[in-house]
MINUZA-509074 format. One record per residue: x, y, z of N, C-alpha, C, O in turn; residue number from 1; chain. Coordinates in steps of 0.05 Angstrom, whole numbers. Layout:
N
n_c1, n_c2, n_c3, ca_c1, ca_c2, ca_c3, c_c1, c_c2, c_c3, o_c1, o_c2, o_c3, i, ch
X, Y, Z, X, Y, Z, X, Y, Z, X, Y, Z, NUM, A
...
***
This chain:
102
n_c1, n_c2, n_c3, ca_c1, ca_c2, ca_c3, c_c1, c_c2, c_c3, o_c1, o_c2, o_c3, i, ch
13, -165, 329, -6, -150, 304, 18, -131, 289, 24, -138, 266, 1, A
28, -115, 298, 49, -93, 288, 60, -102, 259, 55, -91, 238, 2, A
78, -130, 265, 95, -142, 251, 64, -153, 225, 66, -154, 201, 3, A
53, -156, 232, 37, -170, 214, 27, -150, 186, 28, -152, 161, 4, A
15, -127, 205, 9, -102, 184, 34, -94, 178, 32, -78, 160, 5, A
65, -99, 188, 90, -87, 169, 85, -107, 144, 87, -99, 121, 6, A
80, -133, 151, 86, -151, 126, 66, -148, 99, 70, -157, 76, 7, A
40, -131, 111, 26, -124, 87, 29, -103, 74, 21, -104, 50, 8, A
41, -80, 82, 44, -62, 79, 68, -61, 58, 69, -44, 40, 9, A
92, -86, 64, 120, -87, 51, 106, -98, 23, 115, -90, 1, 10, A
78, -121, 25, 71, -138, 0, 54, -116, -16, 55, -120, -40, 11, A
43, -99, -10, 25, -82, -26, 55, -61, -41, 52, -49, -62, 12, A
71, -61, -31, 89, -40, -44, 105, -61, -69, 104, -57, -93, 13, A
117, -80, -57, 122, -102, -74, 107, -102, -102, 118, -96, -124, 14, A
83, -110, -98, 58, -107, -123, 60, -82, -133, 66, -83, -156, 15, A
56, -60, -122, 60, -31, -133, 77, -37, -156, 69, -39, -180, 16, A
106, -38, -148, 131, -43, -158, 127, -53, -178, 131, -43, -200, 17, A
118, -81, -173, 117, -92, -198, 101, -83, -223, 105, -92, -246, 18, A
89, -71, -218, 64, -65, -228, 79, -43, -251, 73, -39, -274, 19, A
95, -32, -237, 121, -6, -251, 131, -19, -260, 128, -15, -285, 20, A
146, -37, -255, 169, -45, -272, 164, -62, -308, 180, -69, -325, 21, A
133, -63, -306, 128, -74, -321, 115, -54, -340, 112, -58, -364, 22, A
106, -26, -323, 100, -11, -345, 66, -5, -338, 56, 17, -344, 23, A
52, -21, -329, 22, -26, -329, 14, 2, -298, 10, -2, -275, 24, A
16, 24, -311, 7, 43, -292, -11, 54, -312, -14, 78, -308, 25, A
-28, 44, -338, -53, 58, -338, -69, 42, -354, -57, 22, -361, 26, A
-95, 43, -363, -109, 25, -373, -100, 15, -396, -102, -9, -398, 27, A
-88, 30, -418, -73, 19, -444, -58, 5, -444, -52, -11, -462, 28, A
-43, 9, -416, -11, -14, -413, -16, -38, -389, 0, -52, -377, 29, A
-46, -34, -388, -54, -58, -364, -44, -88, -378, -39, -93, -402, 30, A
-42, -105, -352, -26, -132, -361, -46, -152, -343, -65, -146, -328, 31, A
-39, -169, -347, -60, -200, -338, -38, -207, -312, -15, -200, -307, 32, A
-53, -223, -300, -45, -236, -278, -15, -250, -279, 5, -246, -266, 33, A
-20, -272, -304, -4, -289, -315, 11, -266, -325, 26, -271, -306, 34, A
20, -249, -335, 38, -229, -343, 51, -224, -314, 75, -221, -309, 35, A
33, -223, -297, 44, -204, -268, 63, -235, -247, 81, -236, -231, 36, A
44, -254, -259, 60, -273, -232, 86, -280, -236, 99, -281, -215, 37, A
100, -284, -257, 126, -286, -259, 152, -259, -232, 173, -263, -220, 38, A
135, -235, -232, 141, -222, -216, 136, -216, -185, 144, -198, -169, 39, A
117, -243, -182, 111, -242, -157, 80, -242, -150, 72, -247, -127, 40, A
67, -236, -169, 34, -218, -165, 18, -237, -171, 17, -248, -193, 41, A
1, -244, -146, -31, -259, -142, -53, -249, -142, -56, -227, -133, 42, A
-73, -263, -151, -100, -249, -140, -106, -261, -116, -127, -273, -115, 43, A
-91, -260, -93, -97, -272, -68, -87, -256, -45, -77, -236, -55, 44, A
-85, -255, -20, -76, -248, -1, -86, -228, 3, -98, -218, -16, 45, A
-84, -210, 40, -90, -191, 45, -78, -168, 25, -94, -149, 23, 46, A
-58, -165, 13, -45, -143, 4, -60, -136, -17, -70, -113, -20, 47, A
-61, -158, -35, -81, -157, -66, -103, -137, -61, -107, -115, -71, 48, A
-122, -159, -33, -151, -150, -35, -151, -126, -25, -168, -110, -32, 49, A
-128, -121, -6, -132, -81, 5, -127, -68, -17, -139, -47, -19, 50, A
-115, -73, -33, -102, -51, -57, -129, -59, -82, -134, -43, -100, 51, A
-139, -76, -79, -161, -73, -103, -187, -59, -90, -199, -44, -105, 52, A
-197, -65, -62, -212, -44, -45, -208, -26, -47, -228, -14, -52, 53, A
-180, -6, -46, -182, 18, -47, -169, 26, -76, -149, 40, -80, 54, A
-188, 11, -98, -181, 11, -121, -152, 29, -126, -154, 54, -129, 55, A
-133, 20, -125, -99, 24, -123, -100, 10, -151, -93, 22, -172, 56, A
-110, -17, -151, -104, -33, -165, -127, -33, -184, -149, -42, -175, 57, A
-126, -25, -210, -159, -23, -223, -162, -42, -253, -152, -36, -275, 58, A
-176, -62, -249, -186, -78, -272, -189, -64, -299, -206, -47, -301, 59, A
-174, -69, -319, -181, -47, -342, -200, -69, -355, -210, -57, -374, 60, A
-211, -94, -353, -222, -109, -371, -206, -133, -380, -182, -130, -382, 61, A
-217, -155, -385, -213, -183, -394, -187, -190, -372, -162, -192, -375, 62, A
-198, -190, -357, -165, -201, -337, -153, -180, -335, -141, -182, -314, 63, A
-147, -157, -345, -116, -146, -345, -122, -123, -319, -143, -111, -315, 64, A
-98, -123, -304, -99, -103, -288, -83, -78, -284, -66, -79, -302, 65, A
-78, -52, -268, -56, -37, -274, -69, -17, -246, -91, -15, -234, 66, A
-42, -7, -244, -31, 7, -213, -47, 33, -218, -49, 35, -242, 67, A
-58, 53, -207, -60, 71, -200, -51, 95, -193, -66, 111, -182, 68, A
-17, 101, -199, -3, 109, -179, -12, 138, -165, -7, 143, -142, 69, A
-22, 149, -177, -27, 178, -154, -40, 169, -132, -35, 172, -108, 70, A
-62, 152, -145, -76, 141, -108, -58, 130, -92, -60, 129, -68, 71, A
-39, 121, -107, -15, 102, -89, -3, 125, -67, -5, 129, -42, 72, A
9, 138, -89, 27, 164, -71, 5, 175, -58, 9, 174, -34, 73, A
-21, 187, -65, -31, 200, -41, -39, 169, -12, -38, 172, 12, 74, A
-45, 151, -23, -47, 133, 7, -16, 135, 21, -16, 131, 46, 75, A
5, 141, 10, 27, 134, 21, 28, 162, 42, 33, 161, 66, 76, A
24, 185, 24, 26, 212, 40, 2, 206, 64, 9, 208, 87, 77, A
-20, 201, 57, -40, 198, 88, -28, 178, 106, -30, 182, 130, 78, A
-17, 160, 100, 4, 136, 117, 19, 156, 137, 14, 157, 161, 79, A
37, 169, 126, 55, 177, 137, 53, 204, 149, 71, 215, 162, 80, A
24, 217, 144, 7, 240, 163, -2, 228, 195, -1, 238, 218, 81, A
-10, 205, 185, -30, 190, 198, 0, 181, 226, -2, 187, 250, 82, A
21, 169, 217, 42, 161, 236, 53, 186, 248, 55, 186, 272, 83, A
58, 200, 239, 69, 230, 244, 52, 230, 263, 59, 223, 285, 84, A
29, 236, 259, 8, 247, 284, 15, 230, 303, 28, 240, 322, 85, A
9, 200, 303, 11, 183, 325, 24, 184, 338, 17, 177, 361, 86, A
56, 193, 332, 78, 197, 343, 85, 224, 355, 102, 229, 372, 87, A
72, 235, 346, 73, 266, 373, 64, 256, 381, 77, 240, 395, 88, A
31, 252, 381, 13, 244, 404, 31, 229, 424, 34, 241, 445, 89, A
41, 211, 424, 56, 192, 441, 79, 198, 447, 89, 183, 464, 90, A
96, 223, 436, 109, 238, 456, 99, 253, 477, 103, 252, 502, 91, A
85, 269, 462, 68, 288, 482, 57, 275, 510, 61, 278, 534, 92, A
45, 263, 498, 40, 244, 534, 62, 224, 546, 58, 213, 568, 93, A
80, 221, 534, 108, 213, 545, 114, 235, 565, 114, 230, 590, 94, A
117, 260, 555, 120, 285, 560, 98, 295, 587, 109, 306, 606, 95, A
77, 291, 586, 58, 298, 604, 57, 278, 629, 52, 286, 652, 96, A
63, 246, 621, 69, 240, 644, 97, 243, 661, 93, 248, 685, 97, A
115, 241, 656, 134, 251, 662, 132, 270, 677, 135, 267, 701, 98, A
125, 299, 667, 118, 315, 685, 100, 310, 712, 107, 314, 735, 99, A
77, 302, 706, 65, 293, 729, 68, 276, 753, 57, 275, 775, 100, A
95, 259, 739, 104, 241, 759, 126, 260, 780, 131, 253, 804, 101, A
137, 279, 769, 153, 293, 786, 143, 313, 805, 158, 325, 820, 102, A
***
């Protein structure tokens, strides 16, 4: 399961980086999927749908899309905070288990 999540996260990053490479970071600079297809961006798959569901990839009309960089960065910061909390709790739990076994 963890590897599947990692694959989706990597694909999300790939999609966002493709939008950045072509400068599709505002509604005015939005691109079609045909223009982004050469960079490996297609409107299918979990990563694409996750980005669309969270409105990180937005439609500017007429089948043109762009990436909301601020929202993407906020999402990455939130993910890092959640990971930090989970790792901290795991370390605390390991320490407590070790102390109670002594």
